[in-house]
DONU-799525 format. One record per residue (C-alpha): residue in one letter; x, y, z. Coordinates in nm, 4 decimals, always signed. Example, Ala and Ser with C-alpha at 12.3 -4.5 7.8 and 13.67 -1.06 7.14 Angstrom:
{A; {+1.2300; -0.4500; +0.7800}}
{S; {+1.3670; -0.1060; +0.7140}}
***
This chain:
{M; {+23.0329; +7.6571; +13.6701}}
{P; {+22.7929; +7.6186; +13.3503}}
{S; {+22.6223; +7.9000; +13.2358}}
{S; {+22.2647; +7.9892; +13.2569}}
{A; {+22.1550; +7.9076; +12.8785}}
{T; {+22.3583; +7.5740; +12.8936}}
{I; {+22.1596; +7.4886; +13.1724}}
{I; {+21.8242; +7.6064; +13.0632}}
{N; {+21.9062; +7.3590; +12.7296}}
{T; {+21.9617; +7.0779; +12.9457}}
{W; {+21.6633; +7.1270; +13.1040}}
{R; {+21.4593; +7.1590; +12.8101}}
{R; {+21.6414; +6.8521; +12.6362}}
{V; {+21.5840; +6.6235; +12.9599}}
{S; {+21.2034; +6.7209; +12.9787}}
{A; {+21.1048; +6.7340; +12.5965}}
{T; {+21.2997; +6.3319; +12.6611}}
{T; {+21.0631; +6.2810; +12.9242}}
{H; {+20.7568; +6.3831; +12.7993}}
{H; {+20.7642; +6.2839; +12.4555}}
{R; {+20.9119; +5.9618; +12.4644}}
{R; {+20.6519; +5.7208; +12.3543}}
{P; {+20.5920; +5.4347; +12.5862}}
{S; {+20.6374; +5.0551; +12.4858}}
{K; {+20.4177; +4.7447; +12.6161}}
{L; {+20.4893; +4.6035; +12.9249}}
{S; {+20.4222; +4.3206; +13.1432}}
{E; {+20.2020; +4.4086; +13.4605}}
{D; {+20.5320; +4.3551; +13.6925}}
{E; {+20.7312; +4.5812; +13.4699}}
{E; {+20.4608; +4.8689; +13.5000}}
{D; {+20.4255; +4.7923; +13.8663}}
{N; {+20.8605; +4.9079; +13.8801}}
{V; {+20.7632; +5.1797; +13.6351}}
{S; {+20.5399; +5.3558; +13.7925}}
{S; {+20.6916; +5.3196; +14.1424}}
{L; {+21.0087; +5.5169; +13.9671}}
{R; {+20.7664; +5.7838; +13.7866}}
{S; {+20.6359; +5.8498; +14.1343}}
{E; {+20.9711; +6.0258; +14.2921}}
{P; {+20.9866; +6.3659; +14.2539}}
{C; {+21.2578; +6.4309; +13.9922}}
{G; {+21.4389; +6.0989; +13.9477}}
{P; {+21.7386; +5.9398; +14.1837}}
{P; {+21.8798; +6.2462; +14.3903}}
{G; {+22.1722; +6.3527; +14.2236}}
{D; {+22.1922; +6.1842; +13.9037}}
{S; {+21.8737; +6.3296; +13.7090}}
{P; {+22.0176; +6.7293; +13.5885}}
{G; {+21.6539; +6.8702; +13.6491}}
{A; {+21.7073; +6.7733; +14.0261}}
{S; {+22.0199; +6.9472; +14.0433}}
{F; {+21.9104; +7.2693; +13.8626}}
{L; {+21.6281; +7.2967; +14.1119}}
{N; {+21.8864; +7.2658; +14.4001}}
{L; {+22.0508; +7.5810; +14.3071}}
{P; {+22.0108; +7.9125; +14.5331}}
{T; {+21.6997; +8.1012; +14.5084}}
{E; {+21.8589; +8.4006; +14.3855}}
{M; {+22.0337; +8.1686; +14.0862}}
{L; {+21.7302; +8.0305; +14.0020}}
{G; {+21.5105; +8.3546; +13.9960}}
{Q; {+21.8189; +8.5163; +13.7609}}
{I; {+21.8222; +8.1812; +13.5144}}
{I; {+21.4307; +8.1424; +13.5174}}
{S; {+21.3533; +8.5330; +13.4583}}
{H; {+21.5272; +8.4860; +13.1054}}
{I; {+21.2677; +8.2069; +12.9978}}
{T; {+20.9391; +8.2762; +12.8017}}
{F; {+20.5900; +8.2129; +13.0004}}
{Q; {+20.5478; +7.9149; +12.7527}}
{D; {+20.8680; +7.7459; +12.9175}}
{L; {+20.7839; +7.8631; +13.2483}}
{G; {+20.4663; +7.6269; +13.2782}}
{A; {+20.6542; +7.3804; +13.0858}}
{M; {+20.8892; +7.3762; +13.3540}}
{R; {+20.6325; +7.3601; +13.6283}}
{R; {+20.4901; +7.0280; +13.4501}}
{T; {+20.8142; +6.8208; +13.4844}}
{C; {+20.7708; +6.7329; +13.8415}}
{R; {+20.6752; +6.7601; +14.1455}}
{N; {+20.9246; +6.9770; +14.3242}}
{A; {+20.9363; +7.2084; +14.0429}}
{K; {+20.5468; +7.2675; +14.0688}}
{D; {+20.6161; +7.3661; +14.3744}}
{L; {+20.8720; +7.5768; +14.3245}}
{L; {+20.7423; +7.7974; +14.0647}}
{S; {+20.3720; +7.7940; +14.2045}}
{E; {+20.4397; +8.1186; +14.4057}}
{G; {+20.7350; +8.2865; +14.5617}}
{D; {+21.0402; +8.5330; +14.5147}}
{I; {+21.1369; +8.3417; +14.1662}}
{L; {+20.8304; +8.4294; +14.0011}}
{R; {+20.8135; +8.8111; +14.1107}}
{E; {+21.1673; +8.8668; +13.9831}}
{W; {+21.0183; +8.7024; +13.6293}}
{L; {+20.7632; +8.9437; +13.6615}}
{H; {+20.9732; +9.2675; +13.7157}}
{R; {+21.2028; +9.1168; +13.3762}}
{N; {+20.9224; +9.0292; +13.1407}}
{C; {+20.6207; +9.2072; +13.2065}}
{T; {+20.5806; +9.5585; +13.1144}}
{A; {+20.5413; +9.9173; +13.3985}}
{H; {+20.1611; +9.9664; +13.2542}}
{L; {+20.0611; +9.6184; +13.2636}}
{L; {+20.1663; +9.5945; +13.6054}}
{R; {+20.0029; +9.9602; +13.7006}}
{L; {+19.6806; +9.8546; +13.5749}}
{Y; {+19.7033; +9.4874; +13.7475}}
{P; {+19.9442; +9.5743; +14.1070}}
{A; {+20.1469; +9.2353; +14.1618}}
{P; {+19.9803; +9.0765; +14.4778}}
{E; {+20.2026; +9.0112; +14.8257}}
{R; {+20.2861; +8.6606; +14.7383}}
{V; {+20.2717; +8.6220; +14.3897}}
{T; {+20.1608; +8.3606; +14.1772}}
{F; {+20.1604; +8.1469; +13.8840}}
{A; {+19.7990; +8.2125; +13.8520}}
{Y; {+19.8590; +8.5648; +13.8437}}
{L; {+20.1006; +8.5203; +13.5793}}
{S; {+19.8273; +8.3306; +13.3811}}
{S; {+19.5911; +8.6047; +13.3855}}
{L; {+19.8582; +8.8818; +13.3376}}
{Q; {+19.9632; +8.6665; +13.0060}}
{K; {+19.6102; +8.6160; +12.8568}}
{R; {+19.5541; +8.9824; +12.8748}}
{Y; {+19.8727; +9.0918; +12.7142}}
{A; {+19.8360; +8.8043; +12.4355}}
{I; {+19.4394; +8.8961; +12.3658}}
{A; {+19.5542; +9.2763; +12.3306}}
{T; {+19.8544; +9.1886; +12.1069}}
{E; {+19.5874; +8.9783; +11.9069}}
{A; {+19.3594; +9.3213; +11.8703}}
{A; {+19.6433; +9.5006; +11.7940}}
{A; {+19.7223; +9.2883; +11.4891}}
{L; {+19.3757; +9.2717; +11.3840}}
{Y; {+19.3176; +9.6324; +11.4385}}
{T; {+19.6171; +9.7089; +11.2383}}
{E; {+19.5154; +9.4927; +10.9713}}
{Y; {+19.1544; +9.6585; +10.9571}}
{I; {+19.3301; +9.9735; +10.8897}}
{E; {+19.5537; +9.8809; +10.6464}}
{R; {+19.3083; +9.6646; +10.4045}}
{K; {+18.9976; +9.8771; +10.4541}}
{I; {+19.1176; +10.2326; +10.5416}}
{V; {+19.4547; +10.2947; +10.4177}}
{R; {+19.4038; +10.0769; +10.1326}}
{H; {+19.1169; +10.2364; +9.9427}}
{S; {+19.2275; +10.5853; +10.0416}}
{L; {+19.5165; +10.5993; +9.8439}}
{M; {+19.4310; +10.4419; +9.5862}}
{R; {+19.1662; +10.6444; +9.4879}}
{L; {+19.4770; +10.9057; +9.5088}}
{S; {+19.6805; +10.7405; +9.3125}}
{P; {+19.5242; +10.4531; +9.0758}}
{Y; {+19.8102; +10.3447; +8.8959}}
{L; {+19.9700; +10.2469; +9.2577}}
{R; {+20.0345; +9.8370; +9.3260}}
{D; {+19.8494; +9.7044; +9.5713}}
{A; {+20.1862; +9.4845; +9.6820}}
{K; {+20.3905; +9.7845; +9.7196}}
{L; {+20.1552; +9.9474; +9.9248}}
{K; {+20.1440; +9.6723; +10.1442}}
{E; {+20.5557; +9.6597; +10.1504}}
{D; {+20.5494; +10.0291; +10.2314}}
{F; {+20.3119; +9.9942; +10.5094}}
{W; {+20.4240; +9.7315; +10.6859}}
{E; {+20.6832; +9.9463; +10.9147}}
{V; {+20.3890; +10.2214; +10.9656}}
{G; {+20.1654; +9.9195; +11.0494}}
{N; {+20.4443; +9.7867; +11.3394}}
{L; {+20.4458; +10.1209; +11.5019}}
{M; {+20.0557; +10.1521; +11.4800}}
{Q; {+20.0146; +9.8464; +11.7031}}
{E; {+20.2488; +9.8975; +11.9070}}
{R; {+20.1133; +10.2409; +11.9733}}
{M; {+19.7765; +10.0362; +12.0121}}
{L; {+19.8655; +9.7985; +12.2208}}
{P; {+19.9391; +10.0212; +12.5538}}
{L; {+19.5466; +10.1762; +12.4901}}
{L; {+19.3854; +9.8400; +12.4472}}
{L; {+19.5634; +9.7400; +12.7471}}
{T; {+19.3764; +10.0398; +12.9278}}
{V; {+19.0386; +9.9624; +12.7574}}
{Q; {+19.0701; +9.6007; +12.8672}}
{H; {+19.1140; +9.6774; +13.1867}}
{Y; {+18.8590; +9.9329; +13.2367}}
{L; {+18.5781; +9.7105; +13.0605}}
{E; {+18.6849; +9.4178; +13.2848}}
{S; {+18.6258; +9.6717; +13.6136}}
{C; {+18.3471; +9.8103; +13.4948}}
{A; {+18.1736; +9.3989; +13.3580}}
{A; {+18.2682; +9.3555; +13.7601}}
{V; {+18.0888; +9.6340; +13.8531}}
{L; {+17.7347; +9.5732; +13.6845}}
{A; {+17.7524; +9.1819; +13.7454}}
{D; {+17.8594; +9.1931; +14.1192}}
{P; {+17.7463; +9.5460; +14.2629}}
{L; {+17.6754; +9.4222; +14.6407}}
{S; {+18.1015; +9.3471; +14.6211}}
{H; {+18.1861; +9.6565; +14.4811}}
{A; {+17.9651; +9.9097; +14.7756}}
{P; {+18.0993; +10.0509; +15.0442}}
{Q; {+18.1403; +9.8668; +15.3566}}
{R; {+18.0007; +9.5564; +15.2015}}
{S; {+17.5994; +9.7114; +15.2023}}
{K; {+17.3183; +9.4873; +15.2173}}
{A; {+17.1076; +9.7271; +14.9996}}
{P; {+17.1904; +9.6294; +14.6080}}
{A; {+17.3738; +9.9466; +14.4775}}
{T; {+17.2457; +9.9826; +14.1253}}
{T; {+17.1218; +10.3253; +14.1163}}
{Q; {+17.2707; +10.4972; +13.8328}}
{K; {+17.4967; +10.7683; +14.0227}}
{W; {+17.6363; +10.5183; +14.2356}}
{L; {+17.7442; +10.3357; +13.8956}}
{V; {+17.8689; +10.6562; +13.7426}}
{E; {+18.0782; +10.7110; +14.0735}}
{R; {+18.1701; +10.4029; +14.0205}}
{E; {+18.3052; +10.4079; +13.6901}}
{R; {+18.4797; +10.7771; +13.7429}}
{N; {+18.6487; +10.6529; +13.9995}}
{I; {+18.7638; +10.3708; +13.7439}}
{L; {+18.8857; +10.6804; +13.5340}}
{E; {+19.0560; +10.9128; +13.7442}}
{S; {+19.2717; +10.5819; +13.8253}}
{Y; {+19.4589; +10.6794; +13.5256}}
{D; {+19.6847; +10.8740; +13.3980}}
{P; {+19.5201; +11.2126; +13.2557}}
{S; {+19.6928; +11.2458; +12.9119}}
{H; {+19.6969; +10.8543; +12.8696}}
{L; {+19.3228; +10.9001; +12.9027}}
{A; {+19.3280; +11.1055; +12.6629}}
{D; {+19.4782; +10.8844; +12.3872}}
{V; {+19.2303; +10.6148; +12.5176}}
{Y; {+18.9293; +10.8703; +12.4519}}
{D; {+19.0304; +10.9413; +12.0920}}
{F; {+19.1300; +10.5313; +12.0556}}
{W; {+18.7910; +10.4541; +12.1607}}
{L; {+18.6130; +10.7043; +11.9399}}
{F; {+18.7939; +10.4863; +11.6351}}
{L; {+18.6771; +10.1723; +11.7983}}
{I; {+18.3514; +10.2689; +11.7762}}
{F; {+18.3504; +10.3402; +11.4676}}
{T; {+18.5117; +10.0495; +11.3325}}
{H; {+18.2269; +9.8452; +11.5028}}
{N; {+17.9916; +10.0365; +11.3861}}
{Q; {+18.1460; +9.9331; +11.0455}}
{L; {+18.1853; +9.5919; +11.1192}}
{V; {+17.7888; +9.4722; +11.2550}}
{R; {+17.5581; +9.7806; +11.0941}}
{P; {+17.5411; +9.7420; +10.6892}}
{P; {+17.5334; +10.1135; +10.4997}}
{S; {+17.2005; +10.2615; +10.5498}}
{Y; {+17.2152; +10.3666; +10.1678}}
{V; {+17.1715; +10.0231; +10.0420}}
{G; {+16.8532; +9.9475; +9.8922}}
{T; {+16.6303; +9.6660; +9.9102}}
{F; {+16.7488; +9.4273; +9.6176}}
{E; {+17.1375; +9.4436; +9.7324}}
{R; {+17.0035; +9.3813; +10.1248}}
{T; {+16.7849; +9.0204; +9.9525}}
{F; {+17.1292; +8.9637; +9.7336}}
{R; {+17.3991; +9.0001; +10.0361}}
{G; {+17.1238; +8.8027; +10.3253}}
{W; {+17.1569; +9.1388; +10.5004}}
{K; {+16.8542; +9.1541; +10.7879}}
{A; {+16.6277; +9.4282; +10.7495}}
{N; {+16.6722; +9.5060; +11.1198}}
{R; {+16.9961; +9.6949; +11.2186}}
{L; {+17.1597; +9.5473; +11.5195}}
{P; {+17.0347; +9.7236; +11.8422}}
{S; {+17.3118; +9.9482; +11.9864}}
{H; {+17.2400; +9.8338; +12.3309}}
{S; {+17.3586; +9.4900; +12.2056}}
{L; {+17.6706; +9.5523; +12.0951}}
{N; {+17.7832; +9.7435; +12.3488}}
{F; {+17.6730; +9.4895; +12.6212}}
{I; {+17.8647; +9.2599; +12.4462}}
{I; {+18.1735; +9.5143; +12.4498}}
{V; {+18.1379; +9.5196; +12.8057}}
{F; {+18.1237; +9.1871; +12.8966}}
{G; {+18.3230; +9.0234; +12.5976}}
{N; {+18.6144; +9.2486; +12.6154}}
{L; {+18.8519; +9.2115; +12.3297}}
{N; {+18.8091; +8.8268; +12.3658}}
{A; {+18.4690; +8.8839; +12.1411}}
{L; {+18.5683; +9.2244; +11.9863}}
{S; {+18.8733; +9.0070; +11.7888}}
{Q; {+18.6600; +8.7337; +11.7038}}
{L; {+18.3800; +9.0196; +11.5530}}
{M; {+18.7137; +9.1065; +11.3390}}
{R; {+18.7928; +8.7926; +11.2083}}
{L; {+18.4387; +8.7470; +11.0690}}
{R; {+18.4349; +8.8658; +10.7048}}
{S; {+18.0278; +8.9768; +10.6766}}
{F; {+17.7576; +9.1605; +10.8364}}
{R; {+17.5500; +8.8806; +10.8590}}
{D; {+17.8406; +8.6496; +11.0450}}
{R; {+17.8634; +8.9154; +11.2908}}
{Q; {+17.5252; +8.9999; +11.3980}}
{K; {+17.4517; +8.6418; +11.3572}}
{K; {+17.7282; +8.6058; +11.6067}}
{V; {+17.6630; +8.8538; +11.8548}}
{E; {+17.2511; +8.7325; +11.8957}}
{E; {+17.3877; +8.3713; +11.9543}}
{W; {+17.6344; +8.5232; +12.2433}}
{K; {+17.3474; +8.6953; +12.3788}}
{R; {+17.1497; +8.3987; +12.3972}}
{K; {+17.4501; +8.1302; +12.4844}}
{M; {+17.5330; +8.3508; +12.7712}}
{N; {+17.1454; +8.3171; +12.9240}}
{P; {+17.1330; +8.0796; +13.1596}}
{A; {+16.7137; +8.0445; +13.1156}}
{T; {+16.7335; +7.9392; +12.7511}}
{C; {+17.1011; +7.7747; +12.7337}}
{Y; {+17.2238; +7.4750; +12.9635}}
{P; {+17.5919; +7.5077; +12.9394}}
{W; {+17.6301; +7.8640; +12.9494}}
{R; {+17.8877; +7.8874; +13.2110}}
{K; {+18.1302; +7.7735; +12.8629}}
{L; {+18.0894; +8.1198; +12.7505}}
{W; {+18.1289; +8.3255; +13.0297}}
{A; {+18.4417; +8.1797; +13.1551}}
{G; {+18.5480; +8.1983; +12.7936}}
{F; {+18.5279; +8.5285; +12.8036}}
{E; {+18.6452; +8.5751; +13.1743}}
{L; {+19.0128; +8.7203; +13.1850}}
{E; {+19.1446; +8.6052; +13.5318}}
{C; {+19.2170; +8.2629; +13.5707}}
{G; {+18.9759; +8.0429; +13.8326}}
{R; {+18.7168; +8.3189; +13.8469}}
{I; {+18.3042; +8.1704; +13.7896}}
{T; {+18.0427; +8.3678; +13.7021}}
{T; {+17.7612; +8.2593; +13.9405}}
{G; {+17.4673; +8.2102; +13.7679}}
{E; {+17.3010; +8.5635; +13.9806}}
{Q; {+17.5593; +8.7596; +13.8630}}
{A; {+17.4880; +8.6494; +13.4637}}
{E; {+17.0952; +8.6976; +13.4983}}
{R; {+17.2095; +9.0435; +13.6539}}
{A; {+17.4318; +9.1154; +13.3274}}
{L; {+17.1743; +9.0144; +13.1259}}
{K; {+16.9531; +9.3281; +13.2242}}
{V; {+17.2089; +9.5727; +13.1480}}
{K; {+17.1116; +9.7653; +12.8135}}
{P; {+17.3878; +9.9969; +12.7900}}
{Q; {+17.3151; +10.2674; +12.5119}}
{D; {+17.5540; +10.4425; +12.2960}}
{G; {+17.7819; +10.6771; +12.5261}}
{E; {+17.7398; +10.5257; +12.8410}}
{V; {+18.0424; +10.2973; +12.8296}}
{F; {+18.3230; +10.4766; +12.8822}}
{S; {+18.2798; +10.8027; +12.6501}}
{N; {+18.0488; +11.0124; +12.8813}}
{G; {+18.2780; +10.9515; +13.1619}}
{A; {+18.5864; +10.9704; +12.9781}}
{R; {+18.4923; +11.2782; +12.8713}}
{A; {+18.3707; +11.4164; +13.1893}}
{V; {+18.6879; +11.3298; +13.3610}}
{L; {+18.9173; +11.5152; +13.1039}}
{V; {+18.6684; +11.8205; +13.0552}}
{E; {+18.7567; +11.8356; +13.4316}}
{Q; {+19.1084; +11.7884; +13.4045}}
{G; {+19.1798; +12.0821; +13.0828}}
{L; {+19.2637; +11.8085; +12.8543}}
{L; {+18.9631; +11.8033; +12.6509}}
{D; {+18.7251; +12.1460; +12.4996}}
{Q; {+18.3904; +12.1293; +12.6750}}
{D; {+18.2547; +12.3003; +12.3689}}
{A; {+18.4286; +11.9460; +12.1552}}
{D; {+18.2421; +11.7552; +11.9484}}
{T; {+17.9962; +11.5095; +12.1573}}
{A; {+17.9287; +11.2857; +11.8834}}
{I; {+18.0609; +10.9465; +11.9185}}
{G; {+18.2371; +10.7050; +11.6435}}
{T; {+18.2107; +10.9471; +11.3559}}
{T; {+18.4465; +10.9644; +11.0212}}
{Q; {+18.6521; +11.2810; +11.1147}}
{Q; {+18.6935; +11.1111; +11.4468}}
{C; {+18.8344; +10.7647; +11.3325}}
{T; {+19.0778; +11.0117; +11.0417}}
{D; {+19.1967; +11.2200; +11.3164}}
{F; {+19.3363; +10.9205; +11.5415}}
{L; {+19.5045; +10.7260; +11.2586}}
{C; {+19.6424; +11.0519; +11.1635}}
{H; {+19.8055; +11.1082; +11.5156}}
{I; {+19.8819; +10.7052; +11.5979}}
{A; {+20.0838; +10.6768; +11.2436}}
{G; {+20.2310; +11.0578; +11.3140}}
{Y; {+20.1170; +11.2175; +10.9207}}
{D; {+19.8243; +11.1857; +10.7502}}
{V; {+19.7797; +10.8344; +10.6373}}
{L; {+19.4843; +10.8572; +10.4321}}
{H; {+19.6745; +11.1242; +10.1626}}
{I; {+20.0532; +11.0524; +10.2192}}
{L; {+20.2118; +10.7619; +10.0789}}
{P; {+20.4317; +10.5683; +10.3277}}
{S; {+20.6972; +10.5602; +10.1549}}
{H; {+20.6968; +10.9399; +10.1193}}
{R; {+20.5917; +10.9613; +10.4863}}
{P; {+20.7786; +11.2578; +10.7149}}
{T; {+21.0845; +11.1159; +10.9264}}
{M; {+20.9814; +11.0484; +11.2785}}
{L; {+21.1932; +11.1745; +11.5591}}
{V; {+21.3117; +10.9799; +11.8373}}
{D; {+21.1347; +11.1696; +12.0597}}
{E; {+20.8757; +11.1743; +11.9450}}
{D; {+20.8488; +10.7841; +11.9358}}
{T; {+20.9579; +10.7535; +12.2893}}
{E; {+20.7146; +11.0242; +12.4028}}
{W; {+20.4441; +10.7508; +12.2745}}
{C; {+20.5505; +10.4605; +12.4741}}
{A; {+20.6701; +10.6211; +12.7951}}
{V; {+20.3368; +10.4914; +12.9234}}
{C; {+20.4544; +10.1495; +12.7776}}
{E; {+20.8029; +10.1676; +12.8070}}
{D; {+20.8755; +9.8317; +12.7086}}
{R; {+20.7686; +9.8480; +12.3265}}
{H; {+20.9671; +9.5734; +12.2262}}
{L; {+20.7559; +9.3271; +12.3537}}
{A; {+20.4862; +9.3638; +12.1202}}
{S; {+20.6985; +9.2353; +11.8669}}
{D; {+20.7872; +8.9404; +12.0366}}
{C; {+20.4407; +8.8342; +12.1057}}
{P; {+20.3605; +8.5397; +11.9169}}
{T; {+20.0508; +8.6928; +11.7517}}
{A; {+20.1863; +9.0639; +11.5521}}
{Y; {+20.0830; +9.2029; +11.2792}}
{V; {+20.1945; +9.0343; +10.9292}}
{R; {+20.1214; +9.1544; +10.5664}}
{H; {+19.8719; +9.0062; +10.4004}}
***
C-alpha cells in the first residue's frame, strides 16, 4: 500500500489539476455533457485517485488527514461532494483537532460532542489572530522599547547588529506571549457576549434584564476563576503591559506643546478612555492588531472614532459588516438590539479585567493586597518585559544575555504544551 505522504501528494495533484485548469470554449451540446460529468461526486467509481482515497477505512483516513494543515483540509473539502460530507463533522475532524491544536486552546474552547468544520474554523481564526498579535507586539517591543533603551546605553551599537542579536529573543517572547494572548482573547470574547446579550447568560433564562453592576461583576469573576491561578497571574502582568502599550499608541505625550501638536496634526482632545476600552472589549485582538499597524497617533484616534460610528446601527447602514469582522466564532451574527446595548457600555480604566483579576489573585494569595493599584505604568511594563525575556532586556545586550535553563523554558510553556505551533503559523515575528 502506498504511504500516507504519497496518497496526500496524489490528492493535491488531482485537486490542483481539477481546480486550476482553464476551461476552453465549448458548444452547447458539449457544455451539457461536461456539466453532467461534473455533477458526479468524485468522477467514475474506482477510476479517480480521490474516490479511492475516500473509500479507505475511517481510522486510516483519520490518521492520514491529521498530518495535513488546516489550509489543505479546507481545500480537500472543496474537491467534491463526498469529501465535503466526510469532513464536515465526525471522528476524522476530532483526530485532526487533538493532533494539531494546543491543549491550552482546547481548555479555553472545549470540543463539542460532534466536532464540526465550523468549530475548527473558529479555533483556527482565534489562533491565527493571536499569533499575529504576538508578532506585532514583539516587533513593537524591539522597535520602540528595547532598541531605544539599548541605543542610549551604547551609542556606538550598530542597529543591524542589534536586530540580528534580538531575533532569537524576539521569537522566545512571541512564543511565551501566545498562550497569554489566547487567554486575553477568550476573556474579552466572553465579556463582550455577556455585555451585548445579558439575557442569554442570566440564570434560568430570567426575563428581567440582568444588567446590574453586581451581576456583571459576578459573571466576570466566573470567567476569571475558570483559568489556572498561576497562569492568570502571568496574564495579569501581560494585561498591564498591553494597557501601557495602547495608551502610548492612541494618546500623544502630555508634555508636547501647541506648536508640535499643530505641526503633527494631533488633536487637542485626547481619546476618551471608555472609547479605547470599548474597542478593546468588542474589537478584541483583531482591532488591537489593526491599531498596531497604524503609524501615527492621529490615524489610530481616527480609526477608533470611525469604528464606533460604523458599529452604530443608527448612524451607519452596513454596521453588520464591521461587527462580523470582529466576530471570532464562525456563523455568529450580532443583532441590532445587541449592537445598541453594547454601544451603551462605557467601560472605564480598571473595569475591564484589571480589578476583577486583581481581586481573584489577592484571594488566591498570588498578589499582595498592598501592591500598586495603578494600571499600565512604565514600571509594570519594564517588569513584564524582563520577566518574559528572562533577563533585564532594557539594560543588557541580547548577545550578553544569560543562558536560559531548559527547565525555565519548559515551565513557561507548560500551559501551552505545543509551543512550536507558534512558529509554524504563517504569521511569525520577523526582523525589520
